[in-house]
C-alpha positions as CSV (number, residue, x, y, z in Angstrom):
1,X,-0.8,4.5,-22.0
2,X,-0.5,1.2,-20.2
3,X,-2.0,1.1,-16.7
4,X,-0.5,-1.8,-14.9
5,X,2.6,-4.0,-15.5
6,X,2.6,-7.4,-17.2
7,X,3.8,-10.5,-15.5
8,X,6.8,-10.4,-17.8
9,X,7.7,-6.9,-16.7
10,X,7.3,-7.8,-13.0
11,X,9.6,-10.7,-13.5
12,X,12.3,-9.0,-15.5
13,X,12.5,-5.4,-14.3
14,X,16.1,-4.9,-13.0
15,X,16.4,-5.2,-9.2
16,X,17.9,-2.5,-7.1
17,X,18.7,-4.8,-4.2
18,X,20.7,-8.0,-3.7
19,X,18.7,-11.0,-5.0
20,X,19.0,-12.9,-1.7
21,X,18.2,-9.9,0.6
22,X,15.1,-11.5,2.1
23,X,16.2,-15.2,1.9
24,X,14.6,-17.0,4.8
25,X,12.2,-14.2,5.6
26,X,8.4,-14.3,5.5
27,X,6.5,-11.3,4.1
28,X,2.8,-10.8,4.2
29,X,1.3,-8.5,1.5
30,X,-2.4,-7.5,1.5
31,X,-4.1,-6.5,-1.6
32,X,-1.6,-8.6,-3.5
33,X,-3.8,-9.6,-6.4
34,X,-3.3,-6.5,-8.6
35,X,-1.4,-3.3,-9.1
36,X,1.0,-2.1,-6.4
37,X,0.4,-5.0,-4.2
38,X,1.2,-7.5,-6.9
39,X,4.4,-5.6,-7.7
40,X,5.5,-5.6,-4.1
41,X,4.8,-9.3,-3.7
42,X,6.7,-10.1,-6.9
43,X,9.7,-8.0,-5.8
44,X,9.9,-9.7,-2.4
45,X,9.6,-13.1,-4.1
46,X,12.5,-12.2,-6.4
47,X,14.5,-11.2,-3.4
48,X,14.1,-14.6,-1.8
49,X,11.2,-14.2,0.6
50,X,8.4,-16.6,1.3
51,X,5.4,-14.4,0.4
52,X,1.9,-14.7,2.0
53,X,-0.7,-13.1,-0.3
54,X,-4.0,-11.9,1.1
55,X,-7.0,-10.0,-0.4
56,X,-10.6,-10.5,-1.3
57,X,-10.4,-12.2,-4.7
58,X,-8.8,-15.6,-4.5
59,X,-8.5,-15.9,-8.3
60,X,-6.3,-12.8,-8.5
61,X,-4.2,-13.9,-5.6
62,X,-3.7,-17.3,-7.2
63,X,-2.5,-15.5,-10.4
64,X,0.1,-13.6,-8.3
65,X,1.1,-16.9,-6.6
66,X,1.6,-18.6,-10.0
67,X,3.9,-15.7,-11.0
68,X,5.9,-16.0,-7.8
69,X,6.3,-19.8,-8.1
70,X,7.4,-19.4,-11.7
71,X,10.2,-17.2,-10.2
72,X,11.2,-19.9,-7.7
73,X,9.6,-18.2,-4.7
74,X,7.3,-19.9,-2.2
75,X,3.8,-18.3,-2.1
76,X,0.8,-18.9,0.1
77,X,-2.7,-17.6,-0.6
78,X,-5.2,-16.7,2.1
79,X,-8.4,-14.9,0.9
80,X,-10.1,-12.6,3.4
81,X,-11.6,-9.2,4.0
82,X,-9.3,-7.1,6.1
83,X,-12.5,-5.3,7.4
84,X,-13.2,-8.4,9.5
85,X,-11.0,-8.5,12.6
86,X,-11.7,-12.1,13.3
87,X,-10.6,-13.1,9.8
88,X,-7.4,-11.1,10.2
89,X,-6.7,-12.9,13.4
90,X,-7.2,-16.3,11.8
91,X,-4.8,-15.2,9.0
92,X,-2.1,-14.3,11.5
93,X,-2.6,-17.6,13.4
94,X,-2.2,-19.5,10.1
95,X,1.0,-17.6,9.2
96,X,2.7,-18.3,12.5
97,X,1.5,-21.9,12.6
98,X,2.7,-22.6,9.1
99,X,6.0,-20.7,9.2
100,X,6.7,-19.9,12.8
101,X,7.5,-16.3,12.0
102,X,6.5,-13.1,10.1
103,X,9.2,-10.6,9.3
104,X,7.4,-8.0,7.2
105,X,3.8,-6.9,7.0
106,X,2.9,-4.7,4.0
107,X,-0.6,-3.1,4.4
108,X,-1.4,-2.4,0.8
109,X,-5.1,-3.4,0.6
110,X,-7.5,-0.4,0.2
111,X,-9.6,1.4,-2.2
112,X,-11.6,4.5,-3.0
113,X,-13.7,6.0,-5.8
114,X,-13.7,9.6,-7.1
115,X,-16.7,11.7,-6.1
116,X,-17.5,15.1,-4.7
117,X,-17.5,14.9,-0.9
118,X,-20.9,16.6,-0.7
119,X,-22.4,13.6,-2.5
120,X,-20.9,10.8,-0.4
121,X,-23.4,8.3,0.9
122,X,-23.1,6.9,4.4
123,X,-22.4,3.5,2.8
124,X,-19.7,4.8,0.5
125,X,-17.9,6.8,3.2
126,X,-18.0,3.9,5.7
127,X,-16.7,1.4,3.1
128,X,-13.6,3.4,2.3
129,X,-12.8,4.3,5.9
130,X,-13.5,0.7,7.1
131,X,-11.1,-0.8,4.6
132,X,-8.3,1.8,4.5
133,X,-8.2,2.7,8.2
134,X,-9.8,0.0,10.2
135,X,-8.5,-2.8,8.0
136,X,-4.9,-1.5,8.3
137,X,-5.3,-1.3,12.1
138,X,-6.6,-4.8,12.4
139,X,-3.6,-6.1,10.5
140,X,-1.1,-4.1,12.5
141,X,-2.6,-5.1,15.9
142,X,-2.8,-8.8,15.0
143,X,0.7,-8.9,13.7
144,X,2.1,-7.0,16.8
145,X,0.3,-9.3,19.2
146,X,1.9,-12.3,17.5
147,X,5.3,-10.8,17.5
148,X,5.0,-9.9,21.2
149,X,3.8,-13.4,22.1
150,X,6.5,-15.1,20.0
151,X,9.1,-12.7,21.3
152,X,10.0,-11.8,17.7
153,X,10.5,-8.4,16.0
154,X,9.0,-7.2,12.8
155,X,8.6,-4.4,10.3
156,X,5.3,-2.8,9.0
157,X,5.0,-0.7,5.9
158,X,1.7,0.9,5.2
159,X,0.7,2.2,1.8
160,X,-1.0,5.5,2.3
161,X,-1.4,8.7,0.2
162,X,-0.1,12.2,-0.2
163,X,-2.6,13.9,2.1
164,X,-0.9,17.0,3.4
165,X,-2.6,19.5,1.0
166,X,-5.9,17.6,0.9
167,X,-7.2,15.3,-1.9
168,X,-10.2,17.0,-3.6
169,X,-12.3,14.3,-5.1
170,X,-11.3,11.5,-2.7
171,X,-11.9,13.1,0.7
172,X,-12.9,9.8,2.2
173,X,-9.5,8.1,1.4
174,X,-7.6,11.3,2.4
175,X,-9.3,11.1,5.9
176,X,-8.6,7.4,6.2
177,X,-5.0,7.5,5.0
178,X,-4.2,10.5,7.3
179,X,-5.5,8.3,10.1
180,X,-3.2,5.5,9.1
181,X,-0.2,7.9,9.0
182,X,-0.7,9.3,12.5
183,X,-1.7,5.9,13.9
184,X,1.6,4.6,12.4
185,X,3.6,7.4,14.1
186,X,1.9,6.6,17.4
187,X,2.4,2.9,17.2
188,X,6.1,3.3,16.2
189,X,6.6,4.9,19.6
190,X,4.4,2.5,21.6
191,X,5.8,-0.6,20.0
192,X,9.5,0.4,19.7
193,X,10.3,-1.6,22.9
194,X,9.0,-4.7,21.2
195,X,11.4,-4.2,18.3
196,X,8.7,-3.3,15.8
197,X,9.3,-0.7,13.2
198,X,6.4,1.0,11.4
199,X,6.7,3.2,8.4
200,X,4.5,4.4,5.5
201,X,5.0,4.9,1.8
202,X,2.8,7.6,0.1
203,X,2.5,7.0,-3.6
204,X,1.6,9.8,-6.0
205,X,0.0,9.0,-9.4
206,X,1.0,5.4,-10.2
207,X,0.1,3.7,-13.5
208,X,-1.9,0.8,-12.2
209,X,-5.3,-0.7,-13.0
210,X,-6.7,1.5,-10.2
211,X,-6.4,4.5,-12.5
212,X,-9.3,3.2,-14.5
213,X,-11.8,4.4,-11.9
214,X,-10.9,8.0,-12.8
215,X,-12.5,9.9,-15.7
216,X,-10.5,10.4,-18.9
217,X,-10.0,14.1,-18.2
218,X,-8.4,13.4,-14.8
219,X,-6.1,10.7,-16.2
220,X,-5.1,13.0,-19.1
221,X,-4.2,15.8,-16.7
222,X,-2.5,13.8,-13.9
223,X,1.0,13.7,-15.4
224,X,1.1,17.5,-15.4
225,X,0.6,17.6,-11.6
226,X,4.2,16.6,-10.7
227,X,7.6,17.9,-11.5
228,X,8.7,14.7,-13.4
229,X,5.6,15.1,-15.7
230,X,4.7,11.4,-15.8
231,X,3.0,8.6,-13.9
232,X,5.1,6.5,-11.6
233,X,5.3,2.7,-11.8
234,X,4.3,0.1,-9.3
235,X,8.0,-1.0,-9.1
236,X,8.8,2.5,-7.9
237,X,6.6,1.8,-4.9
238,X,8.0,-1.7,-4.5
239,X,11.5,-0.3,-4.3
240,X,10.4,2.2,-1.5
241,X,8.7,-0.6,0.5
242,X,11.8,-2.8,0.1
243,X,14.1,0.0,1.3
244,X,12.0,0.6,4.4
245,X,11.4,-3.1,5.2
246,X,14.9,-4.3,4.8
247,X,18.2,-3.6,6.6
248,X,18.5,-0.4,4.6
249,X,15.6,1.0,6.7
250,X,16.8,-0.4,10.1
251,X,17.3,3.1,11.6
252,X,13.9,4.4,10.2
253,X,10.6,4.2,12.1
254,X,7.6,6.5,12.3
255,X,8.3,8.0,8.9
256,X,6.5,8.5,5.6
257,X,8.4,8.1,2.4
258,X,6.7,10.1,-0.4
259,X,7.1,8.8,-3.9
260,X,5.2,11.3,-6.0
261,X,7.5,12.9,-8.5
262,X,7.4,16.1,-6.6
263,X,3.6,16.6,-6.6
264,X,3.4,17.5,-2.9
265,X,5.7,20.5,-3.3
266,X,4.2,21.9,-6.4
267,X,1.3,20.2,-8.2
268,X,-2.4,20.2,-8.5
269,X,-4.3,17.8,-6.2
270,X,-7.7,17.5,-8.0
271,X,-8.8,14.0,-9.0
272,X,-12.2,15.1,-10.3
273,X,-13.2,18.0,-12.6
274,X,-13.6,21.3,-10.6
275,X,-17.2,22.3,-10.1
276,X,-18.3,25.4,-12.0
277,X,-18.4,27.5,-8.8
278,X,-14.7,26.9,-8.1
279,X,-13.5,29.2,-10.9
280,X,-11.9,32.2,-9.2
281,X,-12.5,30.9,-5.7
282,X,-10.3,32.5,-3.2
283,X,-9.3,35.4,-5.5
284,X,-9.5,39.0,-4.3
285,X,-9.7,42.1,-6.3
């Protein structure tokens, strides 16, 4: 099957929201060069927003920017590593200097690799946690400080994962994303007096380029792990983000919207082959 949507698909998929819903708004999307982030950016652009695109690979960000401009949207590219708090601060300074505002922050940047937890290296563990947890925190704190100082309000949507039953094979991202979820709930309380809403979207298996890091066996079996029996699409996640970020989500904060085809209530969580010793584990005679 196709993992990832083409530019034509991103430009023509029917919208579920009014086409001018974010007219005059500024939206910052991290990890906007590929996959879910690119779909989120494209959707906000089609809904009238000015979209700031950030991530590590400038050539991929520029490709997203070209797509947005072809749709009539304004796009601004700023390459950085969200692991670097100073770089994140410079990004926020530039956004507020250039536009005078930021309405929505979407923390989508992140990454992981499938591996048995017992084999994680220190470097591998730290890389995932530093990006997925620390990077998200740097972005949220920098945005909140600018909103506070400018006496503006804003909305944050963090892309996380379905962590409640564990994620065998990607324990590092499970730990980091769980941290983001409960950080978001805490900040939703602390920052409510500032008029800042913070929510999360937890995707299940989504057909993006990111699926290529998983073995063939895992990709073959994944559609059987949810009740809908298929992969979701990046636009499914873009719709969820739009719902939470816009006026439709104005009475929602501190929540997690799970978009997983029912996996969390029923399906298998394994993303790597089970080790031989797992067979029969937990069974009693």
